[in-house]
C-alpha positions, 0 to 999 in steps of 0.5 A: 366811103365807110360802108356799102349798103346792099339789099337782101335777096331771097333764094328766089330773087325777091327783094323785100326792101326794094318792094317796100321802097317802091310803095313809098311816096317820092318824098318818103323815098328821098328821105330814105335815100338821104339816110342811107347815104349818111350811113354809107358816107360817115364813119360815125352816124348819129343813133337817131339814124343808125343803131345796133338793136339790143336783144337781137342776133346782131341786128341793126336798125336804120331809122327814118322819119318823114312828116308823121311817118316812121320807117324802120329798116332792119339790117346786119353787117357782113364784115366791117363795111357791108350793111345788108338791109333785109326787112323794112316796115312802117313803124306804128308802135314804140317797140319793134314788133318781134315778128319783124325781128325774127324775120330779119334774123331768119333772112340773116341766117339764110344770107350767110348760109347761101354765101358759104356755098 
């Protein structure tokens, strides 16, 4: 296995990515799981599925499209192999919304701050 994917949990135990996944249809969720498996199992993942984001604090983007729906999962790396999914949304515009990036960056800071303790 090349990577392991986990979901960010807030201090209070909320898991925003899990809540987003619960809102998807069965077929949409299946496609998400398929893409996440690719990221875990393959050393080199095509950038159409997994790409480092520019102009962010080391965020990565998991890209999933199913029919006419486009989903984005923002994440960060904890070491070389641990991928932490911290935010998810349905994409409706060409650019990733700045508030989504800021939220993911805040969750990354929170994750590492709490991990230190």
